C-alpha positions in Angstrom: 152.6 36.6 -123.2 155.1 33.8 -122.7 156.6 34.3 -126.1 156.9 38.0 -125.4 158.9 37.3 -122.1 161.2 34.8 -123.9 161.8 37.4 -126.7 162.7 40.1 -124.1 165.0 37.7 -122.3 166.7 36.8 -125.6 167.1 40.4 -126.6 168.5 41.3 -123.1 170.9 38.4 -123.2 172.2 39.4 -126.7 172.7 43.0 -125.6 174.6 41.8 -122.6 176.9 39.5 -124.6 177.5 42.1 -127.3 179.1 44.5 -124.8 182.8 44.1 -125.0 184.0 45.0 -121.5 187.5 43.5 -121.7 190.5 45.7 -122.3 192.4 43.6 -124.8 192.7 46.4 -127.3 194.2 48.7 -124.7 196.7 46.1 -123.6 197.7 45.5 -127.2 198.2 49.2 -128.0 200.2 49.6 -124.8 202.6 46.8 -125.9 202.9 48.4 -129.4 203.6 51.8 -127.8 206.3 50.3 -125.6 207.9 48.7 -128.7 207.8 51.9 -130.7 209.2 53.8 -127.7 212.2 51.4 -127.9 212.6 51.6 -131.7 212.5 55.4 -132.0 215.3 55.8 -129.4 217.7 53.7 -131.5 219.8 56.0 -133.7 219.1 59.0 -135.8 216.1 59.7 -138.0 215.3 61.8 -141.0 212.0 62.9 -142.5 211.6 60.9 -145.7 208.0 62.1 -146.4 206.0 65.0 -145.1 202.7 65.9 -146.8 200.4 68.5 -145.2 197.1 69.5 -146.7 198.0 67.7 -149.9 201.3 69.6 -150.4 204.6 67.7 -150.3 206.9 69.5 -147.9 209.5 66.8 -147.5 212.3 69.0 -149.1 211.9 71.6 -146.3 213.3 69.1 -143.9 216.2 67.4 -145.9 218.8 69.0 -143.7 217.3 67.9 -140.3 218.4 64.9 -138.2 216.1 63.8 -135.4 217.4 62.2 -132.2 214.7 60.9 -129.8 216.4 60.7 -126.4 215.4 59.4 -123.0 213.0 61.4 -120.9 211.1 62.4 -124.0 213.8 64.9 -125.1 214.0 65.5 -128.8 217.1 67.0 -130.4 217.0 68.1 -134.0 220.3 69.0 -135.7 220.8 70.8 -139.1 223.9 72.3 -140.6 222.9 75.7 -139.2 221.2 75.0 -135.9 220.2 72.7 -133.1 216.6 72.7 -131.9 215.1 71.0 -128.9 211.6 69.6 -128.5 209.7 66.9 -126.9 208.2 63.6 -128.0 205.9 61.0 -126.5 204.5 57.6 -127.6 201.4 56.3 -125.9 198.5 54.1 -126.4 195.5 56.3 -127.0 193.1 57.1 -124.2 190.2 56.9 -126.6 187.6 59.5 -127.5 184.6 59.8 -129.6 186.7 60.4 -132.7 189.8 58.3 -131.8 189.5 54.7 -130.8 191.5 52.9 -128.0 193.2 50.5 -130.4 195.8 52.8 -131.8 199.2 54.2 -130.8 199.8 58.0 -130.6 203.1 59.7 -131.4 203.3 63.3 -130.1 205.8 65.9 -131.3 206.2 69.4 -129.7 208.4 72.2 -130.6 208.1 75.6 -128.9 210.1 77.3 -131.7 208.3 79.2 -134.4 210.4 77.9 -137.3 209.8 75.1 -139.7 209.7 72.5 -137.0 206.7 74.1 -135.3 204.7 72.9 -138.2 205.4 69.4 -137.1 204.0 69.9 -133.6 201.0 67.6 -133.4 199.4 64.4 -132.1 199.8 61.7 -134.8 198.4 58.3 -135.1 200.9 55.6 -135.9 200.2 53.8 -139.3 203.1 51.5 -139.1 206.5 51.2 -137.4 209.6 49.1 -138.2 213.2 49.3 -137.1 213.9 51.5 -140.2 210.6 53.5 -140.8 207.9 55.1 -138.8 204.8 56.2 -140.7 202.4 58.7 -139.0 199.1 60.4 -139.9 197.5 63.5 -138.5 193.8 63.5 -139.1 191.9 66.8 -138.9 188.2 66.7 -138.2 187.4 68.8 -141.2 189.8 67.0 -143.6 190.0 63.3 -144.0 193.7 63.3 -144.2 195.5 66.4 -143.0 199.1 65.2 -142.9 201.4 62.3 -143.4 204.8 62.1 -141.8 207.4 59.4 -142.3 210.6 59.1 -140.4 213.4 56.8 -141.8 216.5 55.7 -140.0 219.4 57.9 -141.0 
């Protein structure tokens, strides 16, 4: 009986120690979100790669220049029009399918044109001062879309 009690105590102790209750991953992604928030507002951006459902759609956006402004205002200029939208960078709130340790990049366009296709919640793959790589994962498809912005 004594071995049984010691075993139970050992199992309970391991279970208790295995639970990660700290919020280090949330703090890290919040810092990354703040850095990306700063980077994206520096200058003009173009889409250098956009693949959706395995189809390369980059050429559809060659004429568009994206300006990510304060207060989450997004202005997109082309030779024929100016379109407004919104954007937001945040650390993920976490869910069953999306972990806490990533940064989200959200784009929203209310128009029904080409830019409406870009409206989505993306996970950030990588971000530098000159390139931001995003992925949109669909629950049915492993990799629904890749979007890359490069500094203009």
